[in-house]
N, C-alpha and C positions, 0 to 999 in steps of 0.2 A: 804677412808677405815673406814672399819668395826670397832665400837670402842669397840668390845668383841672378838677381832681378836686375843691377848694375852693371854685373859682369857683362852679361849677354845684352846690355841695352842701350847699344848705340844708331840709330836710325840714318844709313844711308838715302835713305828714299829724299829727293828736294821738294816730288811735287806733293801736293797737302791730300790728306785722305778725304775720302769721300763721307757719308753717316755711315752706311754700310761695312764699308773698310776700317773707321773707326771703332764701331763697335765691336768687329772682329778682332781692332789690335787690343782694344781694353779687354776682351775676354783672353785673348795671349797672355795679357800681361799677367792676368788676376789669375787665371788657373795653373800657369805653366811657367811664367816669369819670364816672358820671351817678350821685347820689345822688336817687331819683326822687322827687318831690312827689304824685303819684296816679300809685300804682302800678297798678291798675284801665287805664290806658292802655299800659302795656307788657303785660298779660297780655292784653288784647285784639288789641294787635300778634303775639302767637303763636298767636289761634286760626285757624284754618283751616277754611274756609268746612262742610269735609265732616266737622270737631267738632260742628255744631248735631243731626245726628241724633241723635248718641248724646245731647246735652245743648241742649234747644231755649232756653234761658235764655241760653247765651252770645252775645255778639256778633264775628263773624266780624272779620277787617283788612283789608276791602278797601278800605276808605273810609281808613282809614290807611294803605295804599299806594296808594292814590290821591297824598293829601299829599304823601306821602315821597318818591313818585317824580317830583313837580314839584321839591319841595326839595334833590334831589339832582340835578335836571340842572341848576338855577341854580347851584352851589356848582360844579359842575365847571368848566360853562361859565364860571364868573370865574374858577376857579382857574386854568386854560389862558389866556382872556385875556392875564391878571397874566405866569404862567410861559412865553410864547411870544410876544411882543412882534413877531416877524417873521412869524408863519406867516397866512394868510390865509384865510377864512372858511370856507373849504371844507377845509383841512388841520383847522382845528380842530373841526371838525362831526365830523369821521370820527374824531380825537381820541377826544373826548366819547362816540361812536357806539359805541365797541371798550369805552371805560372803564365804561359801563353799562349794557354789551349782558347780556342772561342770561347768559351763562355766567361772565360774570367775575363778576354780582351775586351768583351761584349760590355760584360757589367761596369767595369772603369771605366769606358767611354760614355756610358750614360753617367756616370757618376760625374764626370765633367764636363756633361755639358753639350758634348758634340751630337747625341742626337737631333737637339734642338735648333743643330747651327747646318745639319750635311741638307745639301740640294737632291733632292729626288723627283719622280713623276712617274704616277700611274703605276707604281710598284703590282698595284693587285694581290696575287698571291705568291708574288717574289718578300714580301713584306717582313716573312719569318727568316730571311735569308739574314747572315753575319754580319750587316751592313756597316753595323757602329764600328764594332772592333775591327775593321777591316781600315775605314777612314780613322780610327784612335793610330792605326801602322802608318796612313798615309801622313795623319799628321806627324810622327815623330822622321818620316822621309822629307817632308819637308822643312824641320829645324835641323835637322842633319846638313841638308841643302844649305838654307840661309844661315846658319852659326857655327857649324864644322860638327866634330864628332863630340867634344868636351861637353858642348853646351847638351845636345842631344843625350849622352850618357848620365848629364846630371839631371834630366825631364825623367829618364826613364827610372835612376836610382831614387832619388829625391822627389816625385811627385809619384810616380806609378807603383813603384814596390813599395818602398817606406809607409805613405798614405795609405795604400786599396791594397795591399797584401799582406795576407796573416802566414807567413812562411810557415812556421810552426804547423798552422792546422793542413795544411797544402802537404806539408810531410807526413802529416796521418792519412791522407786524404791519398796520396800515389802511389796505390798498390791494385788498383786495378785495370789489370793490362790491356784489355777490352775497352775501358773508358778512355783509357791512355791512346789505345790505337786509334780507335773512330775519332777524338779530338782532332790528333795530327791528322789523319787521312783529309779531312773537312777542310783543316788550316790549309794543306795543300794540293784540297782539290783532287783529292783521288779517288775514285768509285773503289768502293770496298763489297765483298760480302763473304757471310761466313755460310758454308754447306756443311750442315751437319745431321749428320744420319747414324740409327743403330745398329748396330751389329750385333747379330746373336751367338750369346756363349752359352755351353751347358750350364753354367752355375749362375753366372755373376754377368750383370749387364753393362754395357760396353755402348759409348760414342763415339765417334769419330769426326773430328770437325777438321774442313780445309779451307785454309783463307784466300782467298781472294782479293789481288788488290792490284788495281788498275787493267782488271782483265789478264792477269798472271796468276799460275797458283805461286803463293807466297811461302807459306807454312800448313802444316798439320799437326792436330792436337789430339787426345784420347782423352776418357775419363768416365768414371760412373754417372755422370748427368753431362746433357747438354753443356750446362754452364760449364760447368767444371772443363769439357773438350774444348772448347770457345775459348775462354782463358788463356787455356796452355798453347792455343794457336795464336793467341794475339801475341801474348808472351814472345814464342818463337818471332814472331810477323814484327814484332818491335826492333827485335835483335838485328835481323836482315835489314830491316829498314834504314837501323843507325850504321849496318856496313856501306849499304848504298848509300850516306849521308842525303838522307831525308829529314834526320832530326838535329 
């Protein structure tokens, strides 16, 4: 039983819950330690935009996703700042980017059963999109609106980070600049492209990679191989994105 269940457990709703609402409420209590005041917020968090094609009266979860994404970023940044006092800004940024990556959030969402609750309609070829991680962010947004920042912080730290994230393992993996940049661009829905070409030299082979983000040239890298050139371009691109407050 979550330790904070009773801290955030007073329901203000007077009308009785229907069967669907009761099941969702029980899931929230079992998984997140939350007894909802406004069950409608959590229902909205579980509505993918595609579901509106079948029921136009629904509200999709994208605004809640936007809010939850910001709350998660703040809490994770603060948690890492406290837990790793000897890490510099660049190292903390890499750790945070790995923790809140699409892959990480999707995995956590499935572990928490969100995939079985999400309302969608006829996704077809879109079924590969990161809808579960997005719904998890929306759920955090709902918790924040329903119970406030402290409840959302506890859920992120005590449920997401402490139960589902191996920070030491992530720290060893957070060294691939290209993977980090791809995750970040996917999360922020920024189109990106590496244009890598060989440059002829007298003795040594050289590759030059130009990184475009959101249809603009952001950074350039070079190296003895295509991989090395793209890694350098990605590293410089991440630095530019941090300067522009994308991370």
